[in-house]
N, C-alpha and C positions, 0 to 999 in steps of 0.2 A: 727889457729894452724896448723902447718905442720904435714904430716904424712909420715912416711917411713915404707913401707913394705918390708922385707928383707928375701928373700930365704925361702918363705913360700911353704910348701909341706903339703898335706892332703891326708890320705888314709882311706877309709871306707871299712873294711874287704879286699876284693881283688880288689876294685876299687880305682884308684889313681885320686881324684878330683882335686888336684892342683899339679903342677910340677915347683918347684923352682921359683915361682912368686916373683918379686921384682918391686916396684913402688914407686916414690917420688911424693906427692901431696903437692903444696905449699899452705901456708896460705891463706885463704879466698877463694880458688878455688871451683867451682861447677863442679864436675867430674862424668862422666857417665861411668859406666862399661857395655858394651854392648856385647851381644852374643847370640848364640842359646841356647835353653834348655839343661842342663846338662854339661855347659862349665866350671862350677865353680865359676861363678860370685857371687852367693848368699853365697856359702861357704866362699869365700874370705871376703865378708862383714861381715859376722857373727864372723870371726876370728878377724877381726878389732874391733868388738864390744866387744869381749871377751865371746860370746856365744858358740863359739866352740874353741878347742884348736888345734894347728897346730901339726904336727909330730915333734917329738924332732929330729932335724937336726942342725947340727954346723951352726952357724950364722944366724938362724932363729929368727926373732924379729919384733914387731910392735913398732915403735917408735913415740911418740907425742913430738912435740918440743925439740927433741934431748934427751928425757928421754924414757927410755924402758918402755912399758906398759905391757909386757907379763906376769909379775907377779901380775899384778893388777886384781881384781875382777871386774865384770861388773859394779858394783854400784860405783867404785872408778875411772872409766875411763872418766866420764863426757861426755858420749856418749848419744845423743839423737837417738832412733831407731823408724822409722815408717814403719809399716808393711803393706803388700798389703791389707790384709783384716780388717784393722783398729784395730782389738783387744782391741775395747772399752768395758768397763764395762756396760752392759746392765741396771743394776740395779741402776746405778748412772746417775745423770743429766750430762749435757754437763760441767757445773761448776766443779762438783766434780771429773769428769774424768781428767780435766785439773790440778786440784789441787792436784790429787792423789800424783804424784812423789815428791811434796813439803811435804806433810803430813805425809810421811813415812821415811822422813829423820831422821836420829839419833837427838835426842833432842838437843844436843849441836849446830846442824847445821840447826835446822828446823826454818824457818821464823815464825814470830808472825802471828797470824790470820788476822790482818789488812793487813800486808805485802802480805800475800797469796792472800787475797781477791783482793788487787790492782794488783797484778801480773796477775791473771786470767782475771780480767777486762781488763787490757792492751793487753793480748794476745788476747781475744775475738774481740777486736777492730782491732788488726793486721790481724786476719784471717777473718775479715768481718762478725762476727757472734755475735755482740754484743747484740742483742735481743733474742738470743736463749739459753742463760745460763741455763735457767730453765726446758729446754726440755731434754728428753731422746734420746738415740741413734736411737731407732726404729721410732722416730718421725721426724728424719732428712733424707735428700737424701744422695745418695752415696758420692756425691761431698763434701756435708757439714760434713759428718762423717770422710772423709778423712782430711778435714782442722781441725777438732777437734783433730784427732790423731796427726796432726803436731803440733798443739798448746801445746798438752800434752808433746810432745818430746822437745818442746822449754822451757817449764815452768822450767826445771832444769837448765837452762842457760848452755847448753851443749857447750863444745869446738869443738865437731865434731857432725855433724848431718849425719845419715845413712838412706838411704830411699831404700826399697827393693820392686821394682815393685809397686811404690806408686799409680799408676793409672791404673793398670792391671785390675781391677774388674769393671771398669767405662766404660760407652758407650763412642763412639769416639767423640762425640761433647763435653761431659763433660771433657774428657781427653784433649782435645786441649785447652780448655778454663783454666783448672787448671794448666797446664804446663807453660802457659804464667804467670799465677799468681805466680807459684813457682819461676820462673826467677826473676820476679819483686820483690818478697819477699826477695830472696837471695841477690839481688842488695842492699837492705835497711838494712839487719842485717850482711851480710859478714861472716856467720859462715861456715867455711870449711865443704863441703858438699860431699857426695858421694851417687850417686843413681844408682841401678841396673835396667836395663831395657833390653827388647829384641826388643823394637821398635826404629827403626833406625831414624826415622823422630823425634821422641821424643828426642832421644840423640843429634842429630845435632842441634836441635831448642834450646835446654834448656842449655847444658853444655858449660863450658869453654874448657874443655878437654875431649876427649874421649878415652876409653881404651877398645879395641877389644879384646875379648878372644874367644879361641877355644880349645876344648879337654884339659882344664886345664892349658893352657898357654897363656900368652900374646902375640897376633900376632903384634899389633901395638898400640902405643899411642901417643897422641900429640893434639895439638889444633884442634877442631872440623873440621873446614875448611880445614886444612892441610891433616888430615886423609882422608877427604872425596875426595880431589882433587888429593892426591899424595899417593895412597894405595901402600903398600910395598909387598902385595901378592895377588895372585887371590881371596883367601877367603875373605880378607878385602874388595876388591872391589866389589864382588859378594854380600857380606852381607850388604853392606851400599848402597843399593838401587838397581833397576831393572838394569839389563845389558842385552846386545845380546852378545852372545859367537860365535866366528868364530874359527874353528879348521883348523890348518895348520901343516906345516913341517918347518924345518931349512935346508936350502941349502947354503953351503959356508958361513956360519954365517949370513945368511940372512933369515928372516921369509917370508914364501911363503903361501898365502892363495888362492886357487883356486876354481874351480867348483866341485872337487872331494875330499871328505872328506878323509884325510890320516888316515890309519889305528892306526897309533900311535898317533896321536893328540897331539904331545909333544908341539906344539906351539899353543897358544891360544891369540886371540885378542878380547878384551872386550870393547864395545862401549855402553855408555849410551843412553837410547832412546831420550834424548834432545840433543845429539851431532851428529845427522844426518843432512845433507842437502838432500832435495829431488830434483832430477833433471830429466827433461823430456828427454834429449838427453844424449848419452853415454858420459862418462868423465873418465880421466885417474884416476884409483883407485875407480872407481864406481862399486858397487854391483848391478847387475840386479835384480829386484824383481817385483811382481804383488801385487797390492793393494787388500786385501781381506776384509778388514773391516774398517770403519771409524766411530768413535764415537766423536760426537761434543758437547754432553752435559757435563757440567762440566767447571772447570776452564781452562783446557788444552783441545787440540784435540789429540785424541789417534788414531794412524793408525797402522793397523796391515798388514804385508805384507808377501809374500811366496817367498824365494829366489831360485835358481835354484838347491839347494840341498834339496828343500822341507822342510827347516826349516823357522819356523814362527819368523818373526822379529818384533820388536815394535819401533815406532817412536812417540815421544811427541813435539807438537808444540804450540805456542800460538795461540790464534784465530787471532790475526793480521797476523801472519806469514802464517797461513794457508789461511787466506782470499787473500793473495798476490799470492798464487800458490794452489789452491785447487786441490784435487785429488779425484777420484772416484774408486768404485770398479771395478776391472778388468783392471784399468790402468797399463801400463807398464812403470816403472820408474827405476831410477838408485839411490841408496843410497850412498852418499859421506860422510865418517866419518870426522867430524870437529876436533874430539880428540878422541883418542884411547889409550889404554894401552896393551902392549903384555907381556905375561908371559911364562916362560919356566921352565916346571916342577913346576909350582905353583909360582914361584918367579918372580919378576919384572924383565924385560929383556928391555935394550935400544939398539937400532940398527936400521938398515934398513929393510924395509918390502915391499912386493909386493902383490897386490891384482889381 
């Protein structure tokens, strides 16, 4: 089912949480809404679910498959909602938690006891918990509880699945495992899904499309790879992963970055740590720097350097790349950007530059 979010605003007393937010989500897509705390992403998700009401503004609407849902109560929207902290009923078994949404349906819509039993059995198989139906939430791990919460949301056969920081309460290893599992699950059930997260890696790994929010507005949306590789603003690039920032100025419509930081800092060049070459000899466009730390433990080699402005820079290399040209602390080197983006007053800028 497709979702259209039209001109949504939300105010809490004196705080404007959402500013004219509009977004189209195609049928069957898994979309991540990404942003820092307080940017409005959870508020937007709750408005889609019907748990919050948007400000009464002309043209504001939530549309499912071309039909307005704004006047529909939560229980009529066919939306499954998965909360960060599971919200399972502690006094109920796993089986009864999953069956709950089916048992409380109006009598005319309620499945038979056998149909409920079969649905729960199928969902336990789907979330790989088929032997745990008679256990209670307190007897499960955090990852297992989150899968129960997801199965409960799926039990009502939702047209839309909404997940609010679904892995935020889990440790890093379990989160990594569950997000791969969620991606595989989505590929098998194809329910239009929106999940909220502040974890950039999680969003880029799991989602078909990424929506980056900041201060109640959408900064950029699109396919995950496109948003990561072609950020339209300094905020988006900075938020979607580690960056090195160089301050400069504009001269005759050319960006100039030198050894002295200009007071205005109106020009900024952002370079990701993996987008540097390290050279031993001076090269045109090379940035002189001194190696201050080398970390070889882990899947990549992390190198910290100090440039002539006493700014710490970060370079990431594969072990193979590092092995071909290893550096040591106190080595004097030159950093050559392989790829960079320049921003003028926070907006993407395309033109000549000089280092």
